[in-house]
C-alpha positions as CSV (number, residue, x, y, z in Angstrom):
1,M,0.0,0.0,0.0
2,S,1.5,3.3,-1.0
3,L,1.5,6.4,1.0
4,S,-0.3,8.3,-1.7
5,S,-3.4,6.1,-1.2
6,H,-3.7,7.6,2.3
7,Q,-3.5,11.1,1.1
8,G,-6.1,10.9,-1.6
9,G,-3.9,12.8,-4.0
10,D,-3.4,15.6,-1.5
11,R,0.1,17.0,-0.9
12,M,1.9,15.8,2.2
13,F,3.5,18.3,4.5
14,N,6.2,17.9,7.2
15,N,3.8,18.7,10.1
16,A,1.7,17.0,12.7
17,D,-1.6,18.0,11.0
18,S,-0.7,16.4,7.7
19,F,0.5,13.3,9.5
20,A,-2.7,13.1,11.6
21,Q,-4.8,13.2,8.5
22,A,-2.8,10.5,6.9
23,F,-2.9,8.4,10.0
24,D,-6.6,8.6,10.3
25,Q,-7.1,7.6,6.7
26,A,-4.6,4.7,7.1
27,W,-6.2,3.5,10.3
28,Q,-9.7,3.5,8.8
29,L,-8.5,1.8,5.6
30,H,-6.8,-0.9,7.6
31,S,-10.0,-1.4,9.6
32,R,-12.1,-1.8,6.5
33,R,-9.7,-4.1,4.7
34,H,-9.0,-6.3,7.8
35,P,-12.1,-6.1,10.1
36,Q,-11.5,-9.5,11.8
37,Q,-7.8,-9.5,11.9
38,G,-7.7,-9.7,15.7
39,L,-4.7,-7.6,16.3
40,S,-4.1,-5.8,19.5
41,A,-4.3,-2.0,19.3
42,S,-0.6,-1.7,19.8
43,D,0.1,-4.2,17.0
44,K,-2.3,-2.5,14.7
45,L,-0.7,0.9,15.6
46,A,2.7,-0.5,14.6
47,M,1.4,-1.8,11.3
48,V,-0.2,1.5,10.4
49,L,2.9,3.5,11.4
50,A,5.0,1.2,9.2
51,E,2.6,2.0,6.3
52,L,3.3,5.7,6.9
53,A,7.0,5.4,7.2
54,E,7.5,7.5,4.1
55,H,5.5,10.5,5.4
56,P,7.9,13.4,5.9
57,F,6.8,14.1,9.5
58,H,7.3,10.4,10.4
59,Q,10.7,10.4,8.8
60,D,11.9,13.6,10.6
61,Q,10.3,13.0,14.0
62,P,9.3,9.3,14.4
63,E,8.8,9.6,18.2
64,L,6.5,12.6,17.9
65,A,4.6,10.9,15.0
66,E,3.8,8.0,17.3
67,Q,2.6,10.4,20.0
68,V,0.4,12.1,17.4
69,A,-1.0,8.7,16.4
70,Q,-1.7,7.7,20.0
71,F,-3.4,11.0,20.6
72,R,-5.6,10.5,17.5
73,L,-6.6,7.1,18.8
74,R,-7.6,8.5,22.2
75,L,-9.4,11.5,20.6
76,L,-11.4,9.4,18.2
77,G,-12.0,6.6,20.7
78,L,-10.5,4.0,18.5
């Protein structure tokens, strides 16, 4: 799965907002494609973050990108 599929053709920016949007899309896409996969939330998080490894924000600040992802999960109740 390419990163461009998460962005819907939108440009990616090296900031938390752009990463949060890409993360939300990737999480939802993963949930639709693998609804009964049975992964723990932490395993699913690791998979989705790996899918977003090419995002500029994730490349420059991987620890902060993970914090943004965890915040999005709490915020959206996922």
